[in-house]
C-alpha positions in Angstrom: 166.3 51.4 -123.2 166.3 54.3 -120.8 169.4 55.3 -119.0 169.6 54.9 -115.2 168.5 57.9 -113.2 171.2 59.9 -111.5 171.5 63.0 -109.4 170.3 64.0 -106.0 167.8 61.7 -104.4 168.5 58.8 -106.8 170.8 55.8 -106.4 172.1 53.3 -108.8 171.4 49.7 -107.8 174.3 47.4 -107.7 173.6 43.7 -108.0 173.9 41.9 -104.7 173.7 45.0 -102.6 170.9 47.0 -101.0 170.6 50.7 -101.7 171.6 52.9 -98.9 168.6 54.4 -97.0 168.8 57.9 -95.6 169.2 58.0 -91.9 170.0 54.3 -91.5 173.5 52.9 -91.2 174.4 50.3 -93.8 174.5 46.8 -92.2 175.7 43.7 -93.9 174.2 40.2 -93.6 177.3 39.1 -91.7 176.8 41.9 -89.1 173.2 41.0 -88.6 174.1 37.4 -88.0 176.8 38.2 -85.5 174.6 39.6 -82.7 176.5 40.0 -79.4 176.2 37.1 -76.9 175.3 38.0 -73.4 177.2 36.6 -70.4 174.2 34.4 -69.4 173.8 33.0 -72.9 177.6 32.2 -73.0 177.3 30.4 -69.6 174.3 28.4 -70.8 176.1 27.5 -74.1 179.2 26.3 -72.2 177.1 24.2 -69.8 175.0 22.6 -72.5 178.0 21.8 -74.7 179.9 20.4 -71.7 176.8 18.2 -71.0 176.9 17.0 -74.6 180.6 16.2 -74.3 180.0 14.3 -71.0 177.2 12.3 -72.5 179.4 11.5 -75.5 182.3 10.3 -73.4 179.9 8.2 -71.2 178.4 6.5 -74.3 181.8 6.0 -76.0 183.4 3.6 -73.6 180.7 0.9 -73.8 180.8 1.2 -77.6 184.6 0.7 -77.6 184.3 -2.2 -75.2 181.7 -3.9 -77.3 183.5 -3.2 -80.5 180.6 -1.3 -82.1 182.8 0.9 -84.3 180.0 2.1 -86.6 178.0 3.3 -83.5 181.2 5.0 -82.2 181.7 6.7 -85.5 178.1 8.0 -85.6 178.5 9.3 -82.0 181.8 11.1 -82.8 180.3 12.6 -86.0 177.2 13.8 -84.2 179.1 15.3 -81.3 181.5 17.1 -83.7 178.6 18.4 -85.7 176.9 19.8 -82.6 180.0 21.6 -81.5 180.5 23.0 -85.0 176.9 24.2 -85.1 176.7 25.8 -81.7 180.2 27.3 -81.4 179.7 29.2 -84.6 177.3 32.1 -85.3 175.9 30.9 -88.6 173.1 28.5 -89.4 170.6 30.1 -87.0 167.5 28.1 -88.0 169.4 24.8 -87.6 170.2 25.7 -84.0 166.5 25.5 -83.2 165.7 22.6 -85.4 168.5 20.2 -84.4 167.5 19.5 -80.8 163.9 18.6 -81.7 165.2 16.5 -84.6 167.6 14.6 -82.3 164.9 13.9 -79.8 162.6 12.8 -82.6 165.2 10.3 -83.8 166.1 9.1 -80.3 162.6 8.6 -78.9 160.5 7.9 -82.1 162.6 6.7 -85.0 165.0 4.5 -83.2 162.4 2.6 -81.2 160.4 2.0 -84.4 163.5 0.7 -86.2 164.5 -1.5 -83.2 160.9 -2.9 -83.0 160.9 -3.6 -86.8 164.3 -5.3 -86.6 163.1 -7.5 -83.6 160.0 -8.5 -85.6 162.2 -10.5 -88.0 164.0 -12.5 -85.3 163.1 -15.3 -82.8 164.1 -13.1 -79.9 162.5 -14.2 -76.6 162.9 -16.6 -73.7 165.5 -19.2 -74.6 166.7 -17.2 -77.6 168.2 -14.1 -76.1 171.9 -14.4 -76.6 174.4 -15.8 -79.1 175.1 -19.4 -79.9 178.2 -19.4 -77.7 176.0 -18.2 -74.8 173.6 -21.0 -75.5 176.4 -23.6 -75.5 177.7 -22.4 -72.2 174.2 -22.4 -70.6 173.5 -25.9 -71.8 176.8 -27.3 -70.5 176.7 -25.5 -67.2 173.1 -26.5 -66.5 174.0 -30.2 -67.0 176.8 -30.1 -64.4 176.7 -32.9 -61.8 178.9 -33.8 -58.9 181.1 -36.8 -59.6 183.6 -38.7 -57.3 186.7 -36.7 -56.8 185.1 -33.3 -57.6 186.8 -30.4 -55.9 184.8 -29.0 -52.9 185.0 -25.5 -51.6 183.9 -23.6 -48.5 181.3 -21.2 -49.8 180.4 -17.7 -48.8 177.6 -15.8 -50.5 178.5 -12.2 -51.3 177.5 -9.3 -53.6 178.8 -6.0 -54.7 175.5 -4.3 -54.4 172.4 -4.3 -52.2 172.3 -7.6 -50.1 168.6 -8.0 -51.1 168.8 -7.3 -54.8 172.5 -7.1 -55.9 174.1 -9.7 -58.2 175.4 -12.6 -56.3 179.0 -13.8 -56.2 180.5 -17.0 -54.8 183.5 -16.5 -52.5 185.3 -19.8 -52.5 188.1 -21.2 -50.4 189.9 -24.4 -51.3 190.6 -26.2 -48.0 193.5 -28.2 -49.6 195.4 -25.5 -51.5 194.2 -22.6 -49.3 193.5 -20.6 -52.5 190.6 -18.2 -52.6 188.4 -17.4 -55.6 185.5 -15.3 -56.6 183.0 -16.7 -59.1 179.8 -15.5 -60.9 178.1 -16.3 -64.2 181.0 -14.7 -66.0 183.6 -17.2 -64.7 186.0 -17.9 -61.9 188.9 -15.6 -60.9 191.5 -16.0 -58.2 191.7 -13.5 -55.4 194.7 -12.1 -53.6 195.0 -13.9 -50.2 195.8 -10.5 -48.6 192.5 -9.0 -49.7 190.3 -11.6 -47.9 189.8 -12.8 -44.4 189.4 -16.6 -43.9 188.0 -18.2 -40.7 190.4 -20.6 -39.1 187.6 -22.7 -37.8 185.2 -23.1 -40.8 187.7 -22.2 -43.6 185.1 -19.8 -45.0 185.8 -16.3 -46.3 184.3 -13.9 -43.8 185.4 -10.6 -45.5 186.7 -9.6 -48.9 187.7 -6.2 -50.3 185.0 -4.8 -52.6 182.3 -7.4 -51.5 179.5 -7.4 -49.1 179.2 -10.7 -47.3 175.7 -12.0 -46.8 174.7 -13.5 -43.4 172.8 -16.7 -43.2 169.4 -14.9 -43.1 170.2 -12.8 -46.1 171.5 -15.8 -48.1 168.5 -17.9 -47.1 166.1 -15.3 -48.4 167.8 -15.5 -51.8 168.2 -19.3 -51.8 166.6 -19.7 -55.3 169.1 -17.3 -56.8 172.0 -19.1 -55.0 170.8 -22.4 -56.4 170.5 -21.0 -59.9 173.9 -19.4 -60.0 176.4 -21.5 -62.0 180.1 -20.5 -62.3 181.6 -21.9 -65.5 185.2 -23.3 -65.3 187.6 -24.9 -67.7 186.7 -28.4 -66.5 183.0 -27.9 -65.9 181.2 -25.6 -63.5 180.8 -24.7 -59.8 177.5 -25.1 -58.1 176.3 -24.6 -54.6 175.6 -27.4 -52.2 173.5 -25.6 -49.7 174.6 -22.2 -48.4 178.1 -23.1 -47.0 179.5 -25.6 -49.5 180.1 -25.7 -53.2 181.6 -28.3 -55.7 183.1 -28.3 -59.1 181.2 -30.8 -61.2 181.4 -32.2 -64.7 179.0 -31.3 -67.5 177.0 -34.3 -68.7 176.3 -32.5 -72.0 179.1 -31.0 -74.1 179.4 -29.3 -77.4 181.2 -31.1 -80.3 182.4 -28.6 -82.9 183.0 -31.4 -85.4 179.3 -32.2 -85.8 178.1 -28.8 -84.5 176.0 -30.6 -81.9 175.5 -31.2 -78.2 176.2 -34.8 -76.9 175.0 -36.3 -73.7 177.7 -38.5 -72.2 175.2 -40.4 -70.1 172.4 -41.2 -72.6 174.5 -40.8 -75.8 171.7 -38.6 -77.3 172.7 -35.9 -79.8 171.1 -32.5 -80.6 172.3 -30.9 -83.8 172.3 -27.2 -84.3 169.6 -25.8 -86.6 170.5 -22.3 -87.7 167.1 -21.6 -89.1 165.3 -21.8 -85.7 168.3 -21.1 -83.4 168.1 -24.3 -81.4 169.7 -27.7 -81.0 167.3 -30.3 -82.3 167.5 -34.1 -81.9 166.5 -36.6 -84.5 163.1 -37.2 -82.9 162.4 -33.5 -83.0 163.2 -32.7 -79.4 164.7 -29.2 -78.9 166.9 -28.1 -76.0 165.3 -25.2 -74.2 168.3 -23.0 -74.5 168.7 -21.5 -78.0 170.1 -18.4 -79.6 168.9 -15.4 -81.5 168.6 -15.7 -85.3 166.8 -13.9 -88.1 163.7 -15.8 -89.2 162.6 -13.5 -92.0 158.8 -13.3 -92.4 158.1 -16.3 -90.2 156.5 -14.2 -87.5 154.4 -12.4 -90.0 153.2 -15.7 -91.5 152.4 -17.0 -88.0 150.2 -14.0 -87.2 148.3 -14.4 -90.5 148.2 -18.2 -90.9 148.9 -20.0 -87.6 145.5 -21.0 -86.1 146.9 -20.6 -82.6 147.9 -17.0 -83.3 145.8 -15.8 -86.2 142.5 -16.8 -84.6 143.1 -14.7 -81.4 144.7 -12.0 -83.5 141.7 -11.4 -85.9 139.2 -11.8 -83.1 141.0 -9.3 -81.0 141.3 -7.0 -84.0 137.6 -7.0 -84.5 136.9 -6.2 -80.8 139.7 -3.6 -80.9 137.9 -1.7 -83.7 134.6 -2.0 -81.9 136.2 -0.7 -78.6 137.9 2.3 -80.3 134.9 3.3 -82.3 132.5 2.8 -79.5 134.6 4.6 -76.9 135.2 7.5 -79.3 131.6 7.6 -80.7 129.7 7.2 -77.5 131.8 9.8 -75.6 131.4 12.2 -78.5 127.6 11.8 -78.7 127.1 12.2 -75.0 129.6 15.1 -74.7 128.1 16.9 -77.7 124.5 16.4 -76.4 125.4 17.9 -73.0 127.3 20.8 -74.7 124.2 21.5 -76.9 122.0 21.6 -73.8 124.2 24.0 -71.9 124.7 26.1 -75.0 121.1 27.0 -75.1 120.4 30.7 -74.1 117.5 29.5 -72.0 119.8 27.4 -69.8 120.6 28.9 -66.3 123.5 27.9 -64.0 125.7 26.7 -66.9 129.0 27.4 -65.0 127.9 25.2 -62.1 126.9 22.3 -64.4 130.1 22.6 -66.3 132.1 22.4 -63.1 130.3 19.2 -62.1 130.5 17.6 -65.6 134.3 17.9 -65.9 134.9 16.1 -62.5 135.6 12.7 -64.2 138.1 14.5 -66.4 139.9 16.0 -63.4 140.3 12.7 -61.5 143.3 10.4 -62.2 142.1 7.9 -64.7 144.0 4.9 -63.3 142.5 5.4 -59.9 139.0 5.8 -61.3 139.5 2.6 -63.3 140.3 0.7 -60.1 137.2 2.2 -58.5 135.0 1.2 -61.4 136.4 -2.3 -61.3 135.2 -2.7 -57.7 131.8 -1.1 -58.6 131.3 -3.9 -61.1 132.1 -6.6 -58.5 129.4 -9.4 -58.5 129.1 -9.7 -54.8 129.6 -6.3 -53.2 129.7 -4.0 -56.3 127.7 -0.8 -56.2 125.9 -1.4 -59.5 124.5 -4.8 -58.6 123.5 -3.6 -55.0 122.0 -0.3 -56.2 119.9 -1.8 -59.0 119.2 -5.1 -57.4 121.1 -7.0 -60.2 123.0 -10.3 -60.0 125.2 -9.8 -63.1 128.7 -11.3 -63.2 130.0 -8.4 -65.2 133.5 -9.7 -65.7 132.5 -13.4 -66.0 131.0 -13.2 -69.4 132.5 -12.0 -72.6 129.8 -9.5 -73.7 129.0 -8.2 -70.2 132.7 -7.5 -69.6 132.8 -5.6 -72.9 129.7 -3.6 -72.0 131.3 -2.8 -68.7 134.5 -1.6 -70.3 132.6 0.7 -72.7 130.5 2.1 -69.8 133.7 3.0 -67.9 135.2 4.6 -71.0 131.9 6.6 -71.5 132.1 8.0 -68.0 135.8 8.8 -68.3 135.8 10.2 -71.8 132.6 12.3 -72.2 134.0 15.4 -70.2 136.7 15.8 -72.8 134.3 15.7 -75.7 132.0 18.0 -73.8 134.8 20.6 -73.4 135.9 20.6 -77.0 132.3 20.5 -78.3 131.5 23.5 -76.1 134.4 25.5 -77.6 133.4 24.5 -81.1 129.8 25.6 -80.6 130.8 29.0 -79.3 132.8 29.5 -82.5 129.7 28.9 -84.7 128.0 32.2 -85.5 124.4 32.3 -84.2 123.4 34.1 -87.4 123.7 30.8 -89.3 121.2 28.9 -87.1 118.9 32.0 -86.9 118.9 32.1 -90.7 117.8 28.5 -90.9 115.0 29.3 -88.5 113.9 32.2 -90.6 113.8 29.8 -93.6 111.4 27.6 -91.7 113.8 24.8 -90.7 113.1 22.8 -87.5 115.7 22.7 -84.7 116.7 19.1 -85.9 117.0 20.3 -89.5 119.1 23.3 -88.4 121.3 21.0 -86.3 121.7 18.5 -89.1 122.4 21.0 -91.9 124.5 23.6 -90.1 125.6 22.8 -86.5 126.8 19.2 -86.9 128.8 19.7 -90.2 130.6 22.7 -88.7 131.2 20.8 -85.4 132.7 17.9 -87.4 135.0 20.2 -89.4 136.4 21.5 -86.1 136.5 18.3 -84.1 137.4 15.7 -86.7 141.2 15.9 -86.0 140.4 15.4 -82.3 138.1 12.5 -83.0 140.8 10.9 -85.1 143.4 11.4 -82.3 140.9 10.0 -79.8 140.3 6.9 -81.9 144.1 6.3 -82.2 144.4 6.7 -78.4 141.6 4.4 -77.6 142.9 1.8 -80.1 145.9 1.4 -77.8 144.3 2.3 -74.5 146.1 -0.3 -72.4 145.1 1.2 -69.1 141.4 0.8 -69.8 141.8 -3.0 -70.1 144.6 -3.8 -67.6 143.1 -1.9 -64.7 139.6 -3.2 -65.1 139.3 -6.7 -66.7 143.0 -7.5 -67.2 141.9 -8.8 -70.7 139.5 -11.4 -69.3 137.5 -13.4 -69.2 139.7 -16.1 -70.6 138.7 -19.3 -72.3 139.9 -22.5 -70.6 141.9 -23.5 -73.7 143.4 -20.1 -74.4 144.9 -18.3 -71.4 146.9 -16.0 -73.6 144.0 -14.1 -75.1 140.9 -12.8 -73.3 137.5 -11.5 -74.5 138.3 -7.9 -73.7 142.0 -7.9 -74.8 143.0 -5.2 -77.2 145.9 -5.8 -79.6 148.1 -3.9 -77.3 147.3 -6.0 -74.2 147.6 -9.1 -76.3 151.0 -7.9 -77.4 152.0 -7.2 -73.8 151.0 -10.7 -72.8 153.0 -12.2 -75.7 156.1 -10.2 -74.7 155.9 -10.5 -70.9 153.4 -13.4 -70.3 153.9 -16.0 -67.6 154.3 -18.7 -70.3 157.4 -17.2 -71.7 158.3 -14.0 -73.5 158.1 -13.9 -77.3 159.5 -10.5 -78.2 159.9 -11.2 -81.9 156.2 -12.2 -82.3 155.1 -9.3 -80.1 157.1 -6.8 -82.2 155.4 -8.2 -85.3 152.0 -7.5 -83.8 153.2 -4.0 -82.8 154.0 -3.3 -86.5 150.5 -4.5 -87.5 149.0 -2.1 -84.9 151.1 0.8 -86.2 150.1 0.1 -89.8 146.4 -0.2 -88.9 146.3 3.1 -86.9 148.4 4.9 -89.5 146.1 3.8 -92.4 142.9 4.7 -90.6 144.3 8.1 -89.5 145.6 8.9 -93.1 142.2 8.0 -94.6 140.3 10.0 -92.0 142.5 13.1 -92.3 142.1 13.0 -96.1 138.3 13.0 -95.8 138.5 15.7 -93.1 140.3 17.9 -95.6 137.6 17.4 -98.2 135.0 18.3 -95.6 136.8 21.4 -94.7 137.0 22.5 -98.4 133.2 22.0 -98.7 132.3 24.1 -95.6 135.1 26.7 -95.8 
């Protein structure tokens, strides 16, 4: 083993330290990481951390009020970690990665987790709250006026906008002269000094913190006034017009002994069924108001086996694939054909043609969809009048589907034209010239060289376009609205995609079924993810072949 060199111009290496370099000052890793902070950077850091602290405080109070201690702990830990990270001068890479990670969790991961959790529940109309909420709703909705019921002078008020704010009943008891304020949360007594009561009508004409509605404003919201029920210890208070209210008795009451609802008039009983979250009678009748429960794989089974759901689901899935493949494929073929034509060196005025061809891409798509919907109108549409046709485009299943694909072709080919033009310009002309020298025809040259190289460059974009078109809700809602619909199935139309079918399940006029809609959303996610993963794998193999 040779001895280490020594003497002028040599240096002995010490483990863990860099040798000194002539003319350069020795700097430690700590010094490099402690770069001076400018005044502007300090101000920005203080403002951003102050914003984080403000958001944390704003979010903490609702969590404390609701008793979500786990959520509060996560909030405190996250806030403390952010302050530790950005108040120190270490962990430089984490300072850049953490914001993006937090936004990813907030806007991607959490919505997916919430959707997945909803898919295993019966959450929807009639099953939104807890069992206690359902009992209160059942009892208050059965309230009726009986002899001897307390009557009040009623004033309609709100704490918000008179046209949209939540309503409150301001009540005055003509016998005791007591004044109350009531809403869906219950009845509470008001300080007599905080209200003004008319000596003639006995009604409250003003109250601190409330905006009193006049007769015209109250009349415009008569449906909401009628629907408002104020629960009390002895029953509930309901309106009798716009100026009077009464405290009635509930005909249906909850019996904790049998865990059931009893009707005092008919004697009928509805027993709680925890599996479905409803009160069910012996003859199978269910009360409309239920509560949210976990149903396991029931929604998944309904999508796959229930004829009323699985039939529309699988039919819609087949059309969904046809729509996504057709929209992507036709636009790609047309865009590529135009790009090839304008890529020819014999073509003149290419810049002018390119400007005209990208006009559909420059126009707002939702506005163009509405224009195309009118162009397909049977009576005064441009297409029927221009070509002398009498086609009810949106009246038949196949004609509506053809119309939708034509609209997608017009809207989508400019994008494919642009990306194909860029990809063609990246292909060396020497390759196509070499095939010509070898005696290949233009079609053989395109098939053997140009198309494979185009697909290598554009395959990721085609996969992304397929995924977008698979969930292209605007293309359907703004043109056919999912129709035409069969008379016996108003929930699923011939041009519905899975996403529009899901939207109708979740927000349809027949009642929202969020749990079932969330299940369909998971199926959509799984289908798109699987197709994308397979496509990207094949794209990598193709890149290896032509690289």
